[in-house]
C-alpha positions as CSV (number, residue, x, y, z in Angstrom):
1,M,29.2,66.4,-15.3
2,S,29.2,66.7,-11.5
3,V,30.6,69.7,-9.7
4,V,34.0,68.9,-8.0
5,P,36.2,70.9,-5.8
6,Y,39.5,70.6,-7.7
7,K,38.8,71.0,-11.4
8,D,42.5,70.7,-12.4
9,R,42.9,67.3,-10.8
10,E,42.0,63.7,-11.6
11,G,39.8,61.7,-9.2
12,S,36.2,61.1,-8.5
13,K,33.9,63.5,-6.7
14,R,34.0,61.3,-3.7
15,E,37.8,61.3,-3.6
16,Q,38.0,65.1,-4.1
17,V,35.4,65.9,-1.5
18,A,37.2,63.7,1.0
19,E,40.5,65.6,0.3
20,M,38.8,69.0,0.5
21,F,37.3,68.3,3.9
22,D,40.6,66.9,5.1
23,N,42.2,70.2,4.1
24,I,39.7,72.5,5.7
25,S,38.9,70.4,8.8
26,P,40.9,72.5,11.3
27,K,38.9,75.6,10.4
28,Y,35.6,74.0,9.3
29,D,33.6,74.8,12.5
30,L,34.8,78.4,12.7
31,L,34.0,79.0,9.0
32,N,30.6,77.3,9.3
33,H,29.4,79.5,12.1
34,L,31.1,82.7,10.6
35,L,29.8,82.4,7.1
36,S,26.2,81.6,8.2
37,A,26.3,84.2,11.1
38,G,25.6,81.3,13.4
39,V,22.2,80.5,11.9
40,D,23.4,77.0,10.9
41,I,23.0,76.2,14.6
42,Y,19.3,77.2,14.5
43,W,18.8,75.1,11.4
44,R,20.1,71.9,13.1
45,K,18.1,72.5,16.2
46,R,14.9,73.0,14.2
47,A,15.6,69.8,12.3
48,I,16.2,67.7,15.5
49,K,12.9,69.0,17.0
50,L,11.0,67.3,14.2
51,L,12.1,63.9,15.6
52,R,11.0,64.5,19.2
53,K,7.7,62.8,18.8
54,Q,9.3,59.7,17.3
55,A,12.0,59.7,20.1
56,P,14.4,57.5,18.1
57,K,16.8,55.4,20.1
58,V,19.4,54.5,17.4
59,I,20.3,57.3,15.0
60,L,22.6,57.4,12.0
61,D,24.2,60.8,11.1
62,I,25.3,60.6,7.5
63,A,28.2,62.8,6.4
64,T,28.7,63.7,10.1
65,G,31.8,65.8,9.5
66,T,32.9,67.2,12.9
67,G,29.8,65.8,14.6
68,D,27.7,68.9,15.2
69,F,24.4,67.2,14.1
70,A,25.2,64.1,16.1
71,I,25.8,66.2,19.1
72,E,22.6,68.1,18.6
73,A,20.8,64.8,18.4
74,L,21.6,64.2,22.1
75,A,18.6,66.4,22.8
76,L,16.5,63.4,21.8
77,K,18.1,61.3,24.5
78,P,19.0,58.4,22.2
79,E,20.8,55.3,23.2
80,K,23.2,55.4,20.3
81,V,24.2,57.9,17.6
82,I,26.6,56.7,14.8
83,G,28.2,59.3,12.6
84,V,29.7,58.3,9.3
85,D,32.0,60.4,7.1
86,I,34.6,59.9,4.3
87,S,37.0,62.5,5.8
88,E,39.3,61.3,8.5
89,G,40.3,64.9,9.1
90,M,36.8,65.9,10.0
91,L,36.2,62.8,12.1
92,A,39.3,63.5,14.1
93,V,38.0,67.0,15.0
94,G,34.6,65.5,15.8
95,R,36.0,62.9,18.1
96,E,37.9,65.5,20.1
97,K,34.6,67.5,20.6
98,I,32.7,64.4,21.7
99,A,35.5,63.4,24.1
100,K,35.4,66.9,25.7
101,L,31.7,66.5,26.2
102,G,32.2,63.0,27.7
103,K,29.7,61.5,25.3
104,Q,31.8,58.7,23.7
105,D,29.5,56.1,25.1
106,I,26.6,57.5,23.1
107,I,28.2,59.0,19.9
108,T,30.5,56.9,17.7
109,L,32.1,58.5,14.7
110,Q,33.5,56.1,12.0
111,S,34.9,56.3,8.5
112,G,32.4,55.2,5.8
113,D,31.0,55.8,2.4
114,S,27.4,57.1,2.5
115,E,26.6,55.4,-0.8
116,N,27.8,52.0,0.4
117,L,26.9,51.7,4.1
118,S,28.2,48.8,6.2
119,F,25.0,48.4,8.2
120,N,22.3,45.8,8.1
121,N,18.8,46.5,6.5
122,N,16.3,48.2,8.8
123,Y,18.8,49.0,11.5
124,F,18.2,52.7,12.5
125,D,15.2,54.3,14.0
126,A,16.1,57.6,12.3
127,I,18.6,59.1,9.9
128,I,19.9,62.7,9.9
129,V,22.1,64.6,7.4
130,S,23.2,68.2,7.5
131,F,24.8,69.7,4.5
132,G,26.0,66.4,3.2
133,V,23.8,65.0,0.5
134,R,24.9,67.8,-1.9
135,N,28.4,66.2,-1.8
136,F,27.2,62.7,-2.8
137,Q,28.7,61.4,-6.0
138,N,25.4,59.7,-6.8
139,L,22.5,61.4,-4.9
140,L,19.9,58.7,-5.7
141,A,22.3,55.9,-4.7
142,G,23.1,57.6,-1.4
143,L,19.5,58.2,-0.5
144,T,18.6,54.7,-1.5
145,E,21.2,53.3,0.9
146,M,19.9,55.6,3.7
147,N,16.4,54.1,3.1
148,R,17.8,50.6,3.2
149,V,19.4,50.9,6.6
150,M,16.4,52.7,8.2
151,K,13.6,50.8,10.0
152,P,10.0,50.8,8.6
153,N,8.2,53.8,10.0
154,G,11.5,55.5,10.7
155,T,12.1,59.1,9.7
156,C,14.9,60.7,7.7
157,V,15.7,64.4,8.1
158,V,17.9,66.1,5.6
159,V,19.2,69.7,6.1
160,E,20.6,71.2,2.9
161,F,21.3,74.5,1.3
162,S,18.8,75.7,-1.2
163,K,18.3,78.6,-3.6
164,P,16.3,81.7,-2.5
165,R,13.8,82.7,-5.2
166,S,12.3,86.0,-4.0
167,F,13.5,89.5,-4.8
168,P,15.7,91.2,-3.4
169,F,17.0,88.4,-1.2
170,K,17.9,86.2,-4.1
171,Q,20.1,88.9,-5.6
172,F,21.8,89.7,-2.2
173,Y,22.4,86.0,-1.5
174,N,23.8,85.3,-4.9
175,F,26.3,88.2,-4.6
176,Y,27.4,87.0,-1.1
177,F,27.7,83.4,-2.2
178,K,29.6,84.2,-5.4
179,Y,32.0,86.9,-4.2
180,I,32.1,87.3,-0.4
181,L,31.9,83.8,0.9
182,P,34.8,82.4,-1.3
183,L,37.0,85.3,-0.3
184,I,36.5,84.7,3.5
185,G,36.7,81.0,3.0
186,K,40.0,81.2,1.1
187,T,41.5,83.6,3.7
188,V,40.6,81.5,6.7
189,S,41.0,78.0,5.4
190,K,43.8,78.5,2.9
191,D,42.0,76.3,0.4
192,S,40.6,78.5,-2.4
193,S,38.8,75.7,-4.1
194,A,36.7,74.6,-1.1
195,Y,34.7,77.8,-0.8
196,T,34.3,78.2,-4.6
197,Y,33.0,74.6,-4.7
198,L,30.4,75.4,-2.1
199,P,28.3,78.0,-4.1
200,E,28.8,75.9,-7.3
201,S,27.5,72.8,-5.6
202,V,24.5,74.6,-4.2
203,Q,23.7,76.0,-7.6
204,A,23.9,72.6,-9.2
205,F,21.9,70.8,-6.5
206,P,18.3,69.8,-7.2
207,D,16.5,71.6,-4.3
208,G,12.9,71.9,-3.4
209,E,10.4,69.8,-5.4
210,A,13.3,68.4,-7.5
211,F,14.9,66.9,-4.4
212,L,11.6,65.5,-3.2
213,E,11.2,63.6,-6.5
214,I,14.6,61.9,-6.0
215,Y,13.7,61.3,-2.3
216,K,10.6,59.4,-3.5
217,K,12.5,57.4,-6.0
218,A,14.8,56.3,-3.2
219,G,11.8,54.8,-1.5
220,F,10.8,57.5,1.0
221,I,7.1,58.3,1.6
222,N,5.2,61.2,3.2
223,T,8.0,63.5,1.9
224,K,7.9,67.2,2.8
225,C,10.1,70.3,2.2
226,I,10.4,73.1,4.9
227,P,12.2,76.2,3.6
228,L,14.1,78.2,6.2
229,T,15.6,81.7,6.4
230,F,14.1,83.1,3.1
231,G,14.9,79.8,1.3
232,I,18.7,79.7,2.0
233,C,18.2,76.3,3.6
234,S,15.6,73.6,3.5
235,I,14.7,70.7,5.7
236,Y,13.5,67.6,3.9
237,I,11.5,64.9,5.7
238,G,10.9,61.4,4.5
239,Q,9.6,58.2,6.1
240,K,9.8,54.5,5.3
């Protein structure tokens, strides 16, 4: 059974995740940077640097949320970045940020299901995802869709939470994730379920080599995992 945000309610994981992000969207950026002590910004920058050599012109940002990764991708000087997300609340916040930057001509955010993308085969030069694949209802289906819409020789870069395995950081991290993070998240966002779901979904997520196996099943080749910050986060690279 998949991990869902609201265990006392009906509805698919996709529906519940959309509702959760709608609920926390006004405070999402604040909490993201607060709970990670700002290191999430470094993680995204590191991931985008991996695409510099390829210099993709048309980029898809899956589960774009408030558009942070799409905005970071501007460093690659693309012609177009399209961000897709199931949460209208998150997209609304993202559109405001992009408008303030005056980048609406390059970045477009639109509603869409990552597991049923509306784009043609072999359309994007690169695909990026930050902290989104963990929320897929069907991970293999979502990754397979990403592979479908990416051009041959394109690169997919996934940033996702992973589980530290070395003592004593593993123990400290688990304590923080289980007790401190949900308390701060509940206090700031007023949604107690959202920041209980976060550690539960990370714990259930197949990280490291397990993720690479699913990545390969989805059709990606030359796959690689790059652990960051003692294994709290990992960057997964795959090509087509």
